[in-house]
C-alpha angles and dihedrals in degrees: 000000000000113000115246114234117237124192122202116192112203127052100212126112096280094047091047093051094048092045090051094048090054093046093050087053091059103263122136100245132193119188114204122202140156098233111088093192093054091046092050092049092049092052093047102036103020092231135106094221094177098057108012109024113188095020108123114221124212113271094235096053112109126204123202143167091209112099093201088073089079095061098107097039117131091198125032116195120195115210098166135133107267092241090061097037100093094043095050094043093052090049092049096046094087091057099045118097115243087234096052121117113234121212129179120211092174121114107207147085137231115236096217107077092353091262120180114207092260089056089057090051093046095049095046105032127104122263112277098020113133119223134205143162132225118209140149145109092316118154103180094213093058093047089052087057091054094248116160110270137171128206138174130234109199125190142135086231113084093195091057092048092052092046094053092047089054095045099049109024120112138159089275102028109066118193118202126185137233136180092209104082094163093053093045092049094046090051091055091046102044098046090068089071092059092043088060090049091050090048090054090049089050091050089051090051092243116169133253089265089065094049091047090051094048093049095045096045087041091059090050091050093046092052093045093051094044093051089053087057094049102264126139110258091213089066088071092064090063138075095284091051121032092008094057092040094056094045096047095042095048104038126087085205089071111098091212093052091045090050091050092049091054089053089048093055092049110272119141118244092253094047091048091051091051093049093050090051096196134074114291101201095188094070093064094035091055093057095044096047093045090054093046093047092053092047092051096037095240110159108238 
């Protein structure tokens, strides 16, 4: 059988892990990124030393800074910071096949128009392209160590769901399906707010009671807000809702939790951002969701 080409846009830890899973499963995978030095190192040493040092990448995985390399991909996966998502997608549009499936693995929201990443894909994609989102309790570092992990692929398109399950599933990376892409994506986006809150509580040496309260009330708020936006409340009882919330709120490996903890021990927002060194989606999400909740009179 001819290998299907998969393109992953975004060379951070999450993009590298997903690209590697697909490559290990026999797909022809290209990993696009902006940083030429990182791309060169990946191609020569088969390791993303900047974001996942020590994690050996499959020998057939190819990294590139040239967007045209994605032109024959059957599935294009976006693992980009939300602030760069629109720009990169619009630049890549001319190279993406009109038959390609588009999947967002980015957890964030644009302030203008309250657009989730799937909204950007839907409004700017070609006619006939199917769209999905991947979200769940997915700490890239743990996946790189082969620790048992579950994720959710959500799409209205059954063919896309089945394809993603086949491309990324392994004996330690379990891919479940959902027909509620908006709910799944909102779960992955909203939980970052409460991860920051739990990090702050951790930095202030608050007890387990506090963390339990934040997570439980956080889940209620997430569900309430999502329902106001048209999502299925039952989605929040799954991996992309409560599962992702618990993992991100409790783990020091979570960038949002780590950022919150730095605030709790006394760092300024800017110094905490610098110390984290990677995008902390929850900072922007917090501002956007607070504004939207007030506009629509959703108690949060």
